[in-house]
TILO-518884 format. One record per residue: x, y, z of N, C-alpha, C in turn; chain; residue number from 1. Coordinates in pm, 1 decimal, padded with zeros to 6 digits. Each point is the difference from the previous one (the first is absolute). Layout:
BEGIN
PT     n_xx     n_yy     n_zz    ca_xx    ca_yy    ca_zz     c_xx     c_yy     c_zz cadena num
PT        X        Y        Z        X        Y        Z        X        Y        Z      A NUM
...
END
This chain:
BEGIN
PT     n_xx     n_yy     n_zz    ca_xx    ca_yy    ca_zz     c_xx     c_yy     c_zz cadena num
PT  08251.9 -00232.3  27654.7  00138.2 -00062.4 -00041.3  00027.0  00052.3  00149.8      A   1
PT  00039.7  00004.9  00107.5  00010.0 -00013.5  00119.8  00195.6  00041.6  00028.9      A   2
PT  00033.7  00081.7  00102.0  00073.0  00003.5  00022.3  00159.7 -00125.8 -00009.5      A   3
PT -00136.1 -00037.6  00114.2  00129.8 -00156.4 -00000.1  00011.2 -00036.7 -00068.6      A   4
PT -00049.6 -00016.0 -00154.1 -00021.9 -00063.7 -00130.4  00123.7  00112.3 -00053.7      A   5
PT -00015.4  00105.6 -00032.5  00130.4  00037.4  00031.2  00167.2 -00043.6 -00003.8      A   6
PT -00105.3  00027.3  00101.5  00173.9 -00062.8  00066.9  00075.7 -00065.1 -00011.3      A   7
PT -00108.5 -00143.2 -00024.9  00039.8 -00181.8 -00028.5  00020.7  00090.1 -00137.3      A   8
PT  00011.7  00079.3 -00048.0  00027.6 -00040.3 -00180.4  00090.7  00076.7 -00040.4      A   9
PT  00044.2  00119.4  00144.2  00090.4  00038.5 -00017.2  00128.8 -00098.5  00066.5      A  10
PT  00008.5 -00019.1  00096.4  00005.8 -00143.3  00019.2  00092.3 -00096.1 -00060.0      A  11
PT -00069.4 -00016.9 -00078.5  00031.6 -00064.6 -00162.3  00036.8  00051.8 -00101.0      A  12
PT  00025.0  00104.2 -00027.5  00073.4  00046.2 -00055.9 -00054.4  00117.2 -00101.1      A  13
PT -00105.3  00068.2  00018.3 -00084.3  00094.3 -00028.2  00108.5  00109.1  00020.1      A  14
PT -00043.8  00089.3 -00129.6  00175.8  00110.0 -00029.3 -00084.3  00102.9 -00067.3      A  15
PT -00188.4  00039.6 -00020.6 -00051.6  00119.4 -00020.0 -00166.8 -00025.0  00017.1      A  16
PT -00018.8  00112.1 -00035.9 -00147.0  00025.4  00057.3 -00065.0  00094.2 -00135.1      A  17
PT -00161.9 -00053.8 -00015.6  00001.0  00077.2 -00092.4 -00146.4  00094.2  00089.2      A  18
PT  00116.4  00128.6  00053.1 -00106.5  00117.7  00050.3 -00096.5  00086.8 -00103.2      A  19
PT  00005.3 -00067.3 -00088.7 -00048.2  00163.7 -00013.4 -00120.8 -00000.3 -00157.2      A  20
PT -00041.3 -00105.0  00090.7 -00164.6 -00049.6 -00167.8 -00095.0  00050.8  00032.5      A  21
PT -00098.1  00045.9 -00090.6 -00142.4  00060.6 -00033.2 -00067.3 -00085.9  00171.9      A  22
PT -00028.5 -00120.3 -00003.5 -00045.3 -00131.3  00092.9  00036.0 -00016.1  00129.0      A  23
PT  00162.6  00174.1  00039.0  00015.3 -00057.6  00081.5 -00003.1  00158.8  00095.6      A  24
PT -00139.3  00025.3  00124.3  00041.9  00093.9  00024.5  00041.0  00084.5  00092.4      A  25
PT  00005.2  00151.9  00007.4  00045.4  00092.9  00044.7  00121.5 -00127.8  00133.3      A  26
PT -00064.5 -00061.1  00120.3  00020.2 -00034.1  00034.6  00064.3 -00075.1  00060.2      A  27
PT -00015.9 -00089.6 -00131.4  00117.8 -00181.3  00001.9  00097.6  00105.0 -00095.0      A  28
PT  00031.5  00062.2 -00102.6  00087.0  00125.1 -00014.6  00057.4  00042.4  00087.5      A  29
PT  00053.8  00045.0  00019.2  00069.4  00002.3  00189.5  00046.9 -00097.9  00076.3      A  30
PT -00150.8 -00054.3  00016.1  00065.0 -00185.0  00066.3  00108.7 -00048.5 -00011.8      A  31
PT -00006.3 -00001.4 -00184.5  00061.0 -00098.9 -00023.2  00155.8  00071.6 -00003.1      A  32
PT  00009.1  00146.8 -00070.0  00141.4  00119.0  00024.2  00029.1 -00076.6  00096.1      A  33
PT -00084.8  00019.6  00150.8  00082.9 -00065.4  00077.2  00117.3 -00127.4  00087.0      A  34
PT -00158.2 -00074.8 -00078.0  00137.0 -00129.9 -00020.0  00097.5  00000.8 -00059.7      A  35
PT  00009.0  00056.2 -00073.2  00033.9 -00019.7 -00118.7  00133.9  00097.3  00072.4      A  36
PT  00028.2  00085.7  00002.0  00074.3  00127.1  00086.9  00087.8 -00087.7  00169.7      A  37
PT -00089.5 -00099.0  00044.6  00025.3 -00072.4  00074.2  00100.6 -00116.1  00007.3      A  38
PT -00039.1 -00030.8 -00128.7  00095.4 -00133.4 -00040.4  00030.6  00013.9 -00105.7      A  39
PT  00066.6  00079.1 -00074.3  00089.6 -00000.8 -00103.7 -00076.9 -00021.3 -00108.0      A  40
PT -00130.4 -00035.6 -00064.0 -00097.2 -00049.6 -00082.8  00016.7  00124.3 -00133.3      A  41
PT  00051.6 -00051.1 -00104.0 -00014.0  00171.8 -00132.7 -00152.5 -00010.5  00014.7      A  42
PT -00070.3  00119.2 -00031.4 -00136.1  00064.2 -00048.6 -00020.8  00019.5 -00132.8      A  43
PT -00087.1 -00081.3 -00090.1 -00061.1 -00017.0 -00026.7 -00167.6  00068.7 -00091.0      A  44
PT  00011.4  00074.1 -00048.6 -00118.8  00062.8 -00088.3 -00035.6 -00098.0 -00155.7      A  45
PT -00168.0  00052.3 -00028.4  00019.9 -00109.1 -00116.1 -00190.8  00066.5 -00002.4      A  46
PT  00033.4  00018.4 -00163.9 -00096.8  00051.7 -00048.1 -00147.9 -00133.7 -00036.5      A  47
PT  00050.8 -00128.5  00010.5 -00051.1 -00065.3 -00099.1 -00078.1 -00042.6 -00085.4      A  48
PT  00034.6  00076.4 -00084.4 -00150.7  00035.2 -00102.6  00059.6 -00139.9 -00126.7      A  49
PT -00107.1 -00028.2 -00008.5  00008.4 -00092.7 -00146.7 -00170.9  00055.4 -00079.2      A  50
PT  00013.3  00037.7 -00004.5 -00096.2  00118.9 -00136.6 -00149.1  00045.1  00086.9      A  51
PT -00098.5  00141.5 -00113.5 -00101.3  00002.1  00100.3 -00082.6 -00025.3  00088.8      A  52
PT -00044.6 -00132.7  00020.0 -00048.6 -00062.6 -00063.4 -00063.2  00012.4  00209.6      A  53
PT  00162.3  00057.2  00102.3  00032.0  00056.7  00091.8  00037.0  00136.5  00072.9      A  54
PT -00064.4  00024.9  00100.5  00032.1  00102.4  00020.3  00176.7  00064.0 -00046.5      A  55
PT  00034.0 -00043.6  00063.2  00187.5  00009.9  00014.8  00035.4  00081.9 -00055.8      A  56
PT  00034.2  00067.9  00002.1  00097.0  00117.5 -00155.1  00145.4 -00032.9  00035.2      A  57
PT  00032.9  00024.0 -00158.6  00110.2 -00087.5  00017.9  00105.3  00162.1  00028.0      A  58
PT  00122.2 -00133.8  00002.1  00076.6  00165.7  00129.4 -00021.0  00034.8  00124.3      A  59
PT -00144.7 -00011.1  00068.2 -00066.1  00032.6  00135.3  00099.7 -00027.0  00065.3      A  60
PT  00039.2 -00061.2  00038.7  00170.9 -00059.4  00116.5  00051.4 -00039.3 -00068.4      A  61
PT  00177.3  00024.8  00007.7  00082.5 -00059.3  00002.8  00118.2  00035.2  00024.6      A  62
PT  00088.6 -00140.9  00065.6  00126.0  00006.6  00057.9  00091.3  00053.7 -00052.0      A  63
PT  00049.6  00091.7  00071.0  00146.8  00089.6  00054.0  00077.2 -00117.0 -00139.6      A  64
PT  00132.9  00112.3 -00080.3  00022.0 -00042.4 -00016.6  00152.6 -00107.8  00064.9      A  65
PT  00042.9  00059.4  00105.0  00065.3 -00083.6  00100.7  00014.9 -00083.2  00009.4      A  66
PT -00132.7 -00073.9  00043.6 -00090.2 -00096.3  00035.8  00050.5 -00094.3 -00139.9      A  67
PT -00058.6  00017.3 -00045.4 -00019.5 -00035.8 -00132.3  00156.8 -00072.4 -00026.0      A  68
PT  00111.8  00147.7 -00031.9  00155.1 -00070.4  00027.5  00047.1 -00100.5  00142.8      A  69
PT -00102.0  00009.0  00120.1  00120.5 -00064.9  00071.0 -00073.8 -00133.7 -00013.1      A  70
PT -00194.4 -00026.0 -00066.0 -00042.8 -00101.2 -00041.6  00101.7 -00126.4 -00122.9      A  71
PT  00022.0  00064.8 -00056.2  00077.1 -00098.1 -00120.0  00178.0  00000.5  00042.0      A  72
PT  00087.8  00052.7  00141.4  00067.4 -00023.3  00004.7 -00003.2 -00094.6  00084.6      A  73
PT -00132.3 -00064.7  00094.2 -00009.6 -00137.7  00056.0 -00067.9 -00075.1 -00060.0      A  74
PT -00030.0  00031.1 -00143.0 -00014.6 -00118.4  00011.9  00108.5 -00095.1 -00178.2      A  75
PT -00103.6 -00127.1  00052.1  00051.9 -00150.3 -00021.0 -00005.3 -00090.9 -00199.8      A  76
PT -00096.5  00123.9 -00029.5 -00084.7 -00058.6 -00095.6  00081.8  00018.2 -00110.7      A  77
PT -00084.9  00068.4 -00097.9 -00005.9  00107.0 -00158.9  00116.2  00099.0  00055.4      A  78
PT  00082.1  00053.0 -00097.2 -00001.5  00176.5  00020.5 -00094.5  00028.5  00001.4      A  79
PT -00019.1  00096.3  00144.3 -00129.6  00131.3 -00110.8  00042.3  00040.9 -00063.4      A  80
PT -00011.3  00126.5 -00104.4  00033.6  00104.9 -00129.6 -00123.7  00113.7  00024.5      A  81
PT  00078.0  00076.0  00089.0 -00046.7  00097.0  00009.3  00010.4  00171.9 -00127.9      A  82
PT -00099.4 -00018.6 -00050.8  00029.5  00081.6 -00113.1  00060.2  00163.5  00001.9      A  83
END
């Protein structure tokens, strides 16, 4: 996905990017974090854990609790229940 595509999505209302994920190389994470900083985007992480059939580890990447709270504030659908 190219930089223009990201800017098109930002113009369309993109609010955040999943920077921290196993399939995203270190240089991609740095680029996404800079894009997020430059465009006031939320930065999330994910383990994408779907069971033992994949190498992803549960909790390998997480999202900062402050970002989760901001997502809840911005949500327009079903309320988020925090445990």
